[in-house]
N, CA, C and O atoms as a GROMACS GRO file, in nm:
protein
  372
    1MET      N    1   9.422   8.676  10.793
    1MET     CA    2   9.355   8.772  10.882
    1MET      C    3   9.374   8.916  10.813
    1MET      O    4   9.484   8.952  10.772
    2ASP      N    5   9.268   8.990  10.804
    2ASP     CA    6   9.277   9.130  10.747
    2ASP      C    7   9.313   9.230  10.852
    2ASP      O    8   9.323   9.198  10.971
    3ASN      N    9   9.333   9.351  10.810
    3ASN     CA   10   9.385   9.455  10.895
    3ASN      C   11   9.283   9.485  11.005
    3ASN      O   12   9.319   9.507  11.121
    4LYS      N   13   9.151   9.486  10.966
    4LYS     CA   14   9.049   9.524  11.069
    4LYS      C   15   9.038   9.420  11.176
    4LYS      O   16   9.020   9.454  11.293
    5THR      N   17   9.049   9.292  11.138
    5THR     CA   18   9.040   9.188  11.239
    5THR      C   19   9.166   9.191  11.332
    5THR      O   20   9.158   9.172  11.454
    6LEU      N   21   9.282   9.218  11.267
    6LEU     CA   22   9.406   9.226  11.348
    6LEU      C   23   9.399   9.340  11.454
    6LEU      O   24   9.434   9.323  11.570
    7THR      N   25   9.354   9.450  11.405
    7THR     CA   26   9.344   9.569  11.499
    7THR      C   27   9.248   9.546  11.611
    7THR      O   28   9.274   9.584  11.725
    8GLU      N   29   9.132   9.479  11.578
    8GLU     CA   30   9.030   9.454  11.684
    8GLU      C   31   9.088   9.351  11.775
    8GLU      O   32   9.069   9.364  11.896
    9ARG      N   33   9.157   9.248  11.728
    9ARG     CA   34   9.208   9.148  11.819
    9ARG      C   35   9.313   9.203  11.914
    9ARG      O   36   9.308   9.180  12.035
   10LEU      N   37   9.412   9.278  11.856
   10LEU     CA   38   9.511   9.340  11.932
   10LEU      C   39   9.452   9.441  12.039
   10LEU      O   40   9.497   9.449  12.154
   11SER      N   41   9.350   9.513  11.994
   11SER     CA   42   9.280   9.611  12.087
   11SER      C   43   9.225   9.534  12.208
   11SER      O   44   9.242   9.576  12.323
   12LYS      N   45   9.156   9.417  12.180
   12LYS     CA   46   9.096   9.342  12.286
   12LYS      C   47   9.202   9.274  12.378
   12LYS      O   48   9.192   9.276  12.500
   13ASP      N   49   9.302   9.216  12.313
   13ASP     CA   50   9.410   9.154  12.396
   13ASP      C   51   9.491   9.244  12.483
   13ASP      O   52   9.527   9.211  12.596
   14LEU      N   53   9.521   9.366  12.425
   14LEU     CA   54   9.600   9.460  12.496
   14LEU      C   55   9.522   9.565  12.585
   14LEU      O   56   9.576   9.647  12.660
   15ASP      N   57   9.391   9.550  12.564
   15ASP     CA   58   9.300   9.644  12.644
   15ASP      C   59   9.332   9.792  12.617
   15ASP      O   60   9.345   9.872  12.709
   16VAL      N   61   9.344   9.826  12.479
   16VAL     CA   62   9.362   9.960  12.435
   16VAL      C   63   9.260   9.987  12.323
   16VAL      O   64   9.196   9.895  12.271
   17SER      N   65   9.247  10.111  12.289
   17SER     CA   66   9.151  10.144  12.180
   17SER      C   67   9.202  10.097  12.042
   17SER      O   68   9.321  10.076  12.018
   18VAL      N   69   9.103  10.085  11.957
   18VAL     CA   70   9.136  10.046  11.819
   18VAL      C   71   9.222  10.153  11.748
   18VAL      O   72   9.308  10.123  11.666
   19GLU      N   73   9.194  10.281  11.785
   19GLU     CA   74   9.270  10.387  11.727
   19GLU      C   75   9.413  10.386  11.759
   19GLU      O   76   9.499  10.411  11.675
   20GLU      N   77   9.440  10.353  11.891
   20GLU     CA   78   9.579  10.344  11.937
   20GLU      C   79   9.648  10.229  11.864
   20GLU      O   80   9.762  10.245  11.819
   21VAL      N   81   9.585  10.115  11.850
   21VAL     CA   82   9.646   9.999  11.781
   21VAL      C   83   9.676  10.038  11.629
   21VAL      O   84   9.783  10.009  11.577
   22GLU      N   85   9.580  10.102  11.566
   22GLU     CA   86   9.600  10.148  11.430
   22GLU      C   87   9.718  10.248  11.418
   22GLU      O   88   9.790  10.245  11.319
   23SER      N   89   9.736  10.332  11.514
   23SER     CA   90   9.836  10.433  11.521
   23SER      C   91   9.977  10.364  11.537
   23SER      O   92  10.075  10.402  11.474
   24LEU      N   93   9.978  10.263  11.622
   24LEU     CA   94  10.098  10.181  11.649
   24LEU      C   95  10.138  10.104  11.525
   24LEU      O   96  10.257  10.103  11.491
   25ILE      N   97  10.045  10.038  11.455
   25ILE     CA   98  10.076   9.970  11.330
   25ILE      C   99  10.122  10.052  11.229
   25ILE      O  100  10.216  10.012  11.160
   26GLU      N  101  10.064  10.175  11.207
   26GLU     CA  102  10.112  10.269  11.104
   26GLU      C  103  10.252  10.318  11.143
   26GLU      O  104  10.338  10.332  11.056
   27GLY      N  105  10.276  10.343  11.269
   27GLY     CA  106  10.411  10.386  11.309
   27GLY      C  107  10.513  10.278  11.286
   27GLY      O  108  10.624  10.307  11.240
   28PHE      N  109  10.480  10.153  11.318
   28PHE     CA  110  10.573  10.048  11.294
   28PHE      C  111  10.602  10.028  11.145
   28PHE      O  112  10.716  10.006  11.106
   29ALA      N  113  10.498  10.038  11.062
   29ALA     CA  114  10.520  10.032  10.916
   29ALA      C  115  10.612  10.136  10.866
   29ALA      O  116  10.697  10.112  10.779
   30LYS      N  117  10.594  10.259  10.926
   30LYS     CA  118  10.673  10.376  10.881
   30LYS      C  119  10.820  10.354  10.920
   30LYS      O  120  10.912  10.382  10.842
   31VAL      N  121  10.840  10.304  11.040
   31VAL     CA  122  10.984  10.278  11.085
   31VAL      C  123  11.048  10.171  10.996
   31VAL      O  124  11.164  10.183  10.956
   32ILE      N  125  10.972  10.066  10.966
   32ILE     CA  126  11.026   9.955  10.885
   32ILE      C  127  11.063  10.008  10.746
   32ILE      O  128  11.169   9.972  10.694
   33GLY      N  129  10.976  10.093  10.682
   33GLY     CA  130  10.997  10.153  10.560
   33GLY      C  131  11.119  10.245  10.558
   33GLY      O  132  11.197  10.244  10.463
   34GLU      N  133  11.132  10.322  10.659
   34GLU     CA  134  11.256  10.417  10.665
   34GLU      C  135  11.382  10.338  10.684
   34GLU      O  136  11.485  10.370  10.625
   35CYS      N  137  11.375  10.234  10.766
   35CYS     CA  138  11.494  10.151  10.783
   35CYS      C  139  11.534  10.080  10.652
   35CYS      O  140  11.652  10.069  10.619
   36ALA      N  141  11.434  10.033  10.580
   36ALA     CA  142  11.463   9.970  10.458
   36ALA      C  143  11.530  10.049  10.351
   36ALA      O  144  11.616  10.000  10.278
   37LEU      N  145  11.486  10.180  10.345
   37LEU     CA  146  11.547  10.275  10.254
   37LEU      C  147  11.698  10.300  10.292
   37LEU      O  148  11.780  10.329  10.205
   38ASN      N  149  11.730  10.287  10.417
   38ASN     CA  150  11.870  10.302  10.462
   38ASN      C  151  11.946  10.169  10.459
   38ASN      O  152  12.061  10.162  10.500
   39LEU      N  153  11.880  10.061  10.410
   39LEU     CA  154  11.936   9.930  10.414
   39LEU      C  155  11.971   9.884  10.554
   39LEU      O  156  12.071   9.815  10.571
   40ASP      N  157  11.894   9.917  10.651
   40ASP     CA  158  11.906   9.870  10.788
   40ASP      C  159  11.803   9.766  10.818
   40ASP      O  160  11.687   9.783  10.781
   41SER      N  161  11.839   9.658  10.883
   41SER     CA  162  11.743   9.554  10.916
   41SER      C  163  11.677   9.589  11.050
   41SER      O  164  11.732   9.664  11.132
   42VAL      N  165  11.558   9.533  11.070
   42VAL     CA  166  11.481   9.556  11.204
   42VAL      C  167  11.453   9.418  11.256
   42VAL      O  168  11.385   9.339  11.190
   43THR      N  169  11.506   9.386  11.378
   43THR     CA  170  11.487   9.261  11.438
   43THR      C  171  11.399   9.267  11.563
   43THR      O  172  11.419   9.350  11.652
   44LEU      N  173  11.304   9.178  11.566
   44LEU     CA  174  11.216   9.168  11.685
   44LEU      C  175  11.237   9.033  11.743
   44LEU      O  176  11.208   8.930  11.683
   45PRO      N  177  11.292   9.038  11.870
   45PRO     CA  178  11.318   8.906  11.940
   45PRO      C  179  11.199   8.817  11.945
   45PRO      O  180  11.088   8.865  11.967
   46ALA      N  181  11.218   8.690  11.926
   46ALA     CA  182  11.118   8.582  11.931
   46ALA      C  183  11.010   8.597  11.812
   46ALA      O  184  10.914   8.520  11.801
   47PHE      N  185  11.035   8.697  11.731
   47PHE     CA  186  10.945   8.706  11.609
   47PHE      C  187  11.017   8.690  11.479
   47PHE      O  188  10.990   8.597  11.403
   48GLY      N  189  11.110   8.781  11.453
   48GLY     CA  190  11.193   8.767  11.330
   48GLY      C  191  11.258   8.900  11.291
   48GLY      O  192  11.258   8.998  11.366
   49ALA      N  193  11.316   8.899  11.164
   49ALA     CA  194  11.388   9.012  11.125
   49ALA      C  195  11.338   9.057  10.978
   49ALA      O  196  11.317   8.972  10.891
   50PHE      N  197  11.323   9.187  10.959
   50PHE     CA  198  11.288   9.241  10.829
   50PHE      C  199  11.422   9.289  10.772
   50PHE      O  200  11.484   9.379  10.829
   51GLU      N  201  11.465   9.233  10.664
   51GLU     CA  202  11.590   9.256  10.604
   51GLU      C  203  11.578   9.310  10.460
   51GLU      O  204  11.528   9.242  10.371
   52PRO      N  205  11.628   9.438  10.439
   52PRO     CA  206  11.627   9.492  10.299
   52PRO      C  207  11.744   9.444  10.226
   52PRO      O  208  11.852   9.430  10.282
   53LYS      N  209  11.726   9.418  10.098
   53LYS     CA  210  11.835   9.376  10.013
   53LYS      C  211  11.828   9.458   9.884
   53LYS      O  212  11.720   9.484   9.831
   54LYS      N  213  11.942   9.498   9.836
   54LYS     CA  214  11.946   9.583   9.720
   54LYS      C  215  11.967   9.491   9.590
   54LYS      O  216  12.068   9.422   9.577
   55ARG      N  217  11.872   9.494   9.502
   55ARG     CA  218  11.891   9.416   9.374
   55ARG      C  219  11.952   9.512   9.277
   55ARG      O  220  11.913   9.628   9.265
   56LEU      N  221  12.052   9.458   9.207
   56LEU     CA  222  12.123   9.542   9.114
   56LEU      C  223  12.054   9.548   8.977
   56LEU      O  224  11.970   9.462   8.947
   57GLU      N  225  12.086   9.642   8.898
   57GLU     CA  226  12.037   9.655   8.764
   57GLU      C  227  12.070   9.531   8.679
   57GLU      O  228  12.180   9.477   8.689
   58ARG      N  229  11.973   9.486   8.594
   58ARG     CA  230  11.998   9.367   8.520
   58ARG      C  231  11.921   9.370   8.383
   58ARG      O  232  11.832   9.452   8.363
   59VAL      N  233  11.955   9.285   8.298
   59VAL     CA  234  11.893   9.276   8.166
   59VAL      C  235  11.805   9.152   8.171
   59VAL      O  236  11.852   9.044   8.207
   60ALA      N  237  11.675   9.167   8.135
   60ALA     CA  238  11.577   9.058   8.120
   60ALA      C  239  11.528   9.046   7.989
   60ALA      O  240  11.534   9.143   7.914
   61VAL      N  241  11.478   8.932   7.951
   61VAL     CA  242  11.417   8.909   7.825
   61VAL      C  243  11.272   8.887   7.836
   61VAL      O  244  11.229   8.804   7.915
   62HIS      N  245  11.190   8.963   7.757
   62HIS     CA  246  11.042   8.953   7.756
   62HIS      C  247  11.012   8.815   7.691
   62HIS      O  248  11.052   8.786   7.578
   63PRO      N  249  10.941   8.734   7.767
   63PRO     CA  250  10.918   8.596   7.716
   63PRO      C  251  10.833   8.590   7.584
   63PRO      O  252  10.859   8.505   7.498
   64ALA      N  253  10.733   8.679   7.570
   64ALA     CA  254  10.648   8.676   7.452
   64ALA      C  255  10.716   8.731   7.328
   64ALA      O  256  10.699   8.674   7.220
   65THR      N  257  10.789   8.833   7.340
   65THR     CA  258  10.840   8.912   7.224
   65THR      C  259  10.990   8.880   7.204
   65THR      O  260  11.039   8.893   7.091
   66GLY      N  261  11.066   8.839   7.310
   66GLY     CA  262  11.211   8.812   7.301
   66GLY      C  263  11.294   8.937   7.309
   66GLY      O  264  11.417   8.930   7.299
   67THR      N  265  11.229   9.056   7.328
   67THR     CA  266  11.306   9.180   7.339
   67THR      C  267  11.374   9.191   7.476
   67THR      O  268  11.321   9.142   7.576
   68LYS      N  269  11.492   9.254   7.480
   68LYS     CA  270  11.569   9.266   7.601
   68LYS      C  271  11.522   9.395   7.665
   68LYS      O  272  11.497   9.496   7.599
   69LEU      N  273  11.511   9.386   7.799
   69LEU     CA  274  11.466   9.500   7.879
   69LEU      C  275  11.570   9.528   7.990
   69LEU      O  276  11.635   9.434   8.037
   70LEU      N  277  11.587   9.649   8.028
   70LEU     CA  278  11.675   9.688   8.128
   70LEU      C  279  11.585   9.706   8.257
   70LEU      O  280  11.499   9.793   8.263
   71VAL      N  281  11.611   9.619   8.359
   71VAL     CA  282  11.535   9.625   8.489
   71VAL      C  283  11.618   9.717   8.581
   71VAL      O  284  11.735   9.687   8.607
   72PRO      N  285  11.562   9.824   8.627
   72PRO     CA  286  11.635   9.914   8.713
   72PRO      C  287  11.667   9.846   8.854
   72PRO      O  288  11.606   9.747   8.892
   73PRO      N  289  11.762   9.903   8.927
   73PRO     CA  290  11.795   9.850   9.066
   73PRO      C  291  11.678   9.883   9.157
   73PRO      O  292  11.608   9.982   9.137
   74LYS      N  293  11.657   9.798   9.256
   74LYS     CA  294  11.552   9.828   9.356
   74LYS      C  295  11.584   9.760   9.485
   74LYS      O  296  11.668   9.671   9.491
   75ILE      N  297  11.518   9.803   9.585
   75ILE     CA  298  11.531   9.750   9.722
   75ILE      C  299  11.413   9.661   9.748
   75ILE      O  300  11.298   9.703   9.733
   76VAL      N  301  11.440   9.536   9.787
   76VAL     CA  302  11.333   9.444   9.831
   76VAL      C  303  11.346   9.414   9.977
   76VAL      O  304  11.456   9.406  10.032
   77LEU      N  305  11.234   9.397  10.039
   77LEU     CA  306  11.226   9.366  10.182
   77LEU      C  307  11.190   9.220  10.202
   77LEU      O  308  11.093   9.173  10.143
   78SER      N  309  11.264   9.147  10.284
   78SER     CA  310  11.234   9.007  10.308
   78SER      C  311  11.217   8.994  10.462
   78SER      O  312  11.265   9.075  10.540
   79PHE      N  313  11.146   8.888  10.498
   79PHE     CA  314  11.119   8.866  10.644
   79PHE      C  315  11.187   8.724  10.671
   79PHE      O  316  11.170   8.628  10.595
   80ARG      N  317  11.264   8.719  10.782
   80ARG     CA  318  11.326   8.594  10.822
   80ARG      C  319  11.271   8.566  10.963
   80ARG      O  320  11.307   8.634  11.059
   81PRO      N  321  11.182   8.463  10.975
   81PRO     CA  322  11.125   8.433  11.112
   81PRO      C  323  11.232   8.391  11.210
   81PRO      O  324  11.331   8.331  11.169
   82ALA      N  325  11.218   8.421  11.336
   82ALA     CA  326  11.310   8.379  11.438
   82ALA      C  327  11.291   8.232  11.470
   82ALA      O  328  11.185   8.175  11.444
   83THR      N  329  11.397   8.170  11.527
   83THR     CA  330  11.388   8.028  11.560
   83THR      C  331  11.276   7.995  11.654
   83THR      O  332  11.209   7.892  11.639
   84ALA      N  333  11.253   8.081  11.753
   84ALA     CA  334  11.146   8.057  11.847
   84ALA      C  335  11.007   8.064  11.786
   84ALA      O  336  10.918   7.992  11.831
   85LEU      N  337  10.985   8.144  11.690
   85LEU     CA  338  10.861   8.151  11.617
   85LEU      C  339  10.842   8.026  11.523
   85LEU      O  340  10.730   7.978  11.502
   86LYS      N  341  10.951   7.978  11.471
   86LYS     CA  342  10.950   7.860  11.388
   86LYS      C  343  10.910   7.741  11.476
   86LYS      O  344  10.824   7.661  11.438
   87GLN      N  345  10.971   7.731  11.591
   87GLN     CA  346  10.939   7.617  11.682
   87GLN      C  347  10.793   7.622  11.731
   87GLN      O  348  10.727   7.518  11.740
   88LYS      N  349  10.745   7.743  11.762
   88LYS     CA  350  10.600   7.751  11.804
   88LYS      C  351  10.505   7.708  11.698
   88LYS      O  352  10.402   7.647  11.728
   89ILE      N  353  10.534   7.738  11.573
   89ILE     CA  354  10.452   7.698  11.455
   89ILE      C  355  10.462   7.544  11.440
   89ILE      O  356  10.361   7.474  11.427
   90ARG      N  357  10.585   7.493  11.444
   90ARG     CA  358  10.604   7.347  11.430
   90ARG      C  359  10.529   7.267  11.534
   90ARG      O  360  10.467   7.165  11.505
   91ASN      N  361  10.536   7.319  11.662
   91ASN     CA  362  10.477   7.250  11.775
   91ASN      C  363  10.326   7.278  11.780
   91ASN      O  364  10.257   7.217  11.862
   92GLY      N  365  10.271   7.367  11.696
   92GLY     CA  366  10.126   7.385  11.696
   92GLY      C  367  10.082   7.468  11.821
   92GLY      O  368   9.968   7.455  11.864
   93LYS      N  369  10.165   7.549  11.877
   93LYS     CA  370  10.126   7.626  11.994
   93LYS      C  371  10.102   7.777  11.949
   93LYS      O  372  10.067   7.861  12.032
   0.00000   0.00000   0.00000
């Protein structure tokens, strides 16, 4: 599902304007990003958790040339679905 379809469907289901849904989605993404920078997780009950993890600096080898490269540290964001969401998907509901 693309962003346009998602916003239209939420707008219809929630009976609000498409602009309001877009604003809410942008605000949610902003909050998730800010929390990730602070290494704080965001949990939504019955949906899941967005968990940031800090990857440390490491040395990697380029497969074609064999040269060693220094990969800088970075923050990666992972999503862990809630048990309730997993069960809904398994049961096909």
